[in-house]
N, C-alpha and C positions, 0 to 999 in steps of 0.2 A: 407539583412534581417534586419528589424527594429522591435525592441521589444518595444511595447507601454506601458509597465507597469514599475513600479519602480524595481530596481535591488536588493535592500537589504531588507531581506536576500534572498538567493536562495531558492525558494519554493521546487524545485525538490530535492535539497540536503537535506533540512530539512525533507521532507517526506521520503526520502530514509533512512536517519539515524534513524528516529523514527520507521518506519515500519519494515525495514530489521533488525534494531538493536534489536527489540523485538523478531523477528523470530530467530535471532542468539542466543539470550540469552535463549530462550525456549529449543533449541536443542544443546546447547553448550557441554553437557556431553554425548550425545547419540552416537556420532561417533568420534573416535580419531585415530590418527596414530602415532605409535612409531617410533621415529627417534633418534637412539643412546640413550642418557639419557633424551631426551625431549619427551613430549607427546603433539602432535599438535591436537587441536580441529578442525576437518575438516569443519563443518558447519560455525562456525564464520569466518574462513579464507575465505570461498567462499563468505559469506555475506559481508565481508570487501572489497573484490574485486569488488563486485557489487556496493557498496556505492561509492568506489573510481571512478569507471567508470562513474556512474551517475554524480558525482560532476565534474570530469574533462571534461565531454562532454559539460557542460554548458559554460565552458571557450572556448572550441574548436569551438563551433558554434557562439561564440561572444555575448552571451546574459548576461554574468556575468563576474565580475572581481574576483580576489582572495579574497578580503574582503567580497564579497557577499557569496562565498562558505564557508569561515570560519564562517560567521554569520549563515548560514544555518546549519552548523554542530553543533554549540553551541545551537541554538534554538531547533534543533532536539534532542539533548541530553537532554535538559531541559524537552521537551515534553515527551520523553521516560521515564525519571525518575519519572515525575509526574504520568504518566499512570501506571507505575509499582507499585507505591505506592497506588494509588486509586483503581486499577483494582480488587484486592482481596476483598476490602470492598464492592464495587458495585456488583461484581459477586456473592457474598454470598447471597445478597438479590434477585438478578435477578434469580438465580438458583432455588429459592423456588417457582417461578411462573410456571404455566402450559406451555406446548409447544405452544399451540395456543396463549396464552397471550404474550409469548415471541416474536412470529412472528408479531403479531399486534403491539406491542410496538416498535419493530425494524423498521417496515414500517412507523409508525406514526412519530417517532423521525427523521428518515432520510428525509422523505418528508417535514416535518415541517422546519427543518434546511435549506434545499435546497430552498423551496419556499419563506420562510420569508426573508432569506438572499438575494435571487435573486431579490425579489420585492423591498426591501429596498435599494439595491445597484445595479440597473440594468446595470450600466456601470462599474462594478467591473473589475479591472485589466487593465483599459484603462485610468489611471490617467494622462498620458502625452499627450493624444490626445485632440486637441482643441474642436472638436465636436464629442465626443465618440458615437459609435453606442450602441443601447440598447441590453442587453442580449447577449453579445459576448461570444465566447468560450475562455475566459481568466480568469474568476473569480474563486475563490477557492470554492465557494458554490456548484457548480456543481460537482466538484471533491470530495469534502468532503462528500456531501450528497450521491453521487453515491457509494463511498467506504463503507459508513456505511450500505447502503441498500444491496449491493451485498455481502459484506463480512459478514454482520450480518446474513442474511438469509442463506447463504452458510454454515456458521459456525454452525448454529442451525441444519440444515438438516444433515450436516456431523456427528455431535454429536449424532443425533437421529437414523440415518440409516446406516452410513458408519462405524464410529468408528475406523478410521485408527490409529494404534498405531505404530509409527516408532521405539519405543524402543524394539519391538519384532522382528524387521527386522535385518538380518545379516548385518554387517557393509559394506561389499562390495555392497550388493544390495541397501542399503540405500544411498550410494554415487551415484549409478546409478540412483536411484529415484530422487535425488536432481537435477542431470544434466538434466534428462528428464523433470522434472517440470519447470526448468528454460527455456528450449527450448519451451515447450508448452506455457508458459506465454508470451514469446517473440513473438511467432507465433500469439497469440491472440491480443497482445497489439499493435504491430507495424502497422498492417493494419488500425486499428481504429485511431491511433495517427498520422500517417504520410501519409497514402494513401487516406483516405476519408477526404477531407478538407471541413467540414461543420462548419461554424462560428455560433454556437448556444450553449448557456449554457445548453440547454435541451439535446443536443447531447452529450455534455461533461458529464452530469449526467448519461446518458444511457451507454456510453462506459466505464466509470469507474465502473459503477454498474456491467456490464457484466464481465469485466476483474477481478474484485474483487470476483465475484461469482465463476468464473473458478478457481481462486486461492484457495478459501476456500472450495469448494465442489467438483468440477470436478477433480482437480488434486489429492486430497486424494483418490477419488474413483478410478481413473486410477492406482494410486500406489498400492492400495489394490488388484485390479484385476491382476496387473503384478506380485505381490508377491504370 
């Protein structure tokens, strides 16, 4: 296997730290486990395992070195901290908009970032290839734009129609929900990522949009039905 892009930092590690780190912080106090005199936050522990597995997998398959992983962790933490600082400020203004305007704004921003970035850098992610193909499934614009679209729309729909509140779920059920959610996410993600080999940035945009939508809307809907 030959990786045609630069190695530092590891994008997968950076994304895992930023995304799952935020998820873990949001639910760090919801589910705990008493062990002697220690209180163990279950969700952050599971999230830490996921981040570790994502990071170590990049070394195992030979596309990154240790310094790339460390760089990904550091950049991911920086992105996470900046987001956690800015998110309340932006959310306050965003929440004052109507539901329709929120949907339109989410679609517009995600598509604009994806299309502008892709058109400006059609060979993104192929920096080490002599004659890189155009619009390959390697650039970050497809991934970033797809995540904003899928997660943004899913989050808005979930908040409007599902309103899943994990704080009201018994701890044992919540742990089961987390495990089920991880399984569902893997079942959706793996076929798109590893079984369907379509070298297109537009396919990358679509698959990350679908996976993000499942995470933000379908999984909370299923968890609410199960409970």
